[in-house]
C-alpha angles and dihedrals in degrees: 000000000000093000090051091050091051091048091053091048090050091051090048091054091050091065098257095121122092129215120285118272124226090276095052100256124130125205120233114198106219143114131236089248092053091047090048092052094047092047094042090236133120119267089241091056092049088050091054093046093050088050091053091048092048090051091051087049090238091120139024120216117216138167108283097009150351137281113228130184113264109247 
């Protein structure tokens, strides 16, 4: 989970994160494969971790990327 969080932060710093919406969520344009490579994890592991975060409502999955809470 820590590796995935760090990979999302790295993508956010690279300018791939949009502005926050009215509910305070920001869109990060990425793929599971890209996150897996950045986090040095398998795509299947990233898929499982994303599923856990979505179930905990800490992340929203969308076509072409992920919605993350604005920090």
